[in-house]
C-alpha positions in Angstrom: 0.0 0.0 0.0 1.3 3.4 -0.8 2.4 5.7 2.0 -0.2 8.3 0.9 -3.1 5.8 1.1 -1.9 4.5 4.4 -1.9 8.1 5.9 -5.3 8.8 4.5 -6.7 5.6 6.1 -5.1 6.5 9.5 -6.8 9.9 9.4 -10.2 8.5 8.6 -12.8 8.5 11.4 -15.3 5.7 11.5 -18.6 6.8 10.0 -20.4 3.4 10.1 -20.8 1.3 13.2 -22.2 -2.2 13.0 -24.1 -3.1 16.1 -25.5 -6.2 17.8 -28.0 -6.8 14.9 -25.1 -7.3 12.5 -24.9 -6.0 9.0 -28.4 -5.5 7.8 -29.7 -4.4 4.4 -30.2 -0.9 5.9 -26.5 -0.9 6.9 -25.5 -1.8 3.4 -27.6 1.0 2.0 -26.0 3.4 4.3 -22.5 2.2 3.3 -23.4 2.7 -0.4 -24.8 6.2 0.3 -21.7 7.2 2.2 -19.3 5.9 -0.5 -21.1 8.0 -3.1 -20.3 11.1 -1.0 -17.0 10.3 0.6 -15.3 7.8 -1.8 -13.6 6.1 1.2 -15.1 5.2 4.6 -14.1 3.4 7.8 -16.5 0.8 9.3 -16.2 -0.6 12.8 -18.2 -3.3 14.5 -18.8 -4.7 18.0 -16.7 -7.4 19.4 -19.8 -9.6 19.9 -20.7 -9.5 16.2 -19.3 -11.7 13.5 -18.7 -9.7 10.3 -17.3 -10.8 7.0 -15.6 -7.7 5.5 -15.3 -9.3 2.1 -19.0 -10.1 2.0 -19.9 -6.6 3.0 -17.7 -5.1 0.3 -19.2 -7.4 -2.3 -22.8 -6.5 -1.2 -22.0 -2.7 -1.2 -20.1 -3.0 -4.6 -17.1 -1.5 -2.9 -13.4 -2.3 -2.7 -12.1 -3.7 0.6 -8.9 -1.6 1.1 -7.9 -3.0 4.5 -9.1 -4.8 7.6 -7.4 -4.4 11.0 -9.0 -6.0 14.0 -12.7 -5.0 14.0 -12.2 -2.1 11.6 -12.4 -2.1 7.8 -11.8 0.6 5.2 -14.0 0.5 2.1 -13.5 2.6 -1.1 -15.5 3.3 -4.1 -14.5 0.7 -6.8 -13.6 3.6 -9.1 -10.8 4.8 -6.7 -7.3 3.8 -7.7 -5.9 2.5 -4.4 -3.1 -0.1 -4.3 -3.0 -2.6 -1.5 
């Protein structure tokens, strides 16, 4: 991953929080809406919830940039970010 992309991800604040109900269809819609406006978002989830970041990215038609612990960064598929 480029140094510039890594710095950008470090500065991102989580804008989507997945709660005890898990990743619902409404949550996917919110992720899609935020990606249209922001191009890159950070998603966090509770420790008690099982989340598959790759499945969420697929459902939201987004690019999974990185996953660390219980945090993932998603980007619009049109963004040119190298892992």
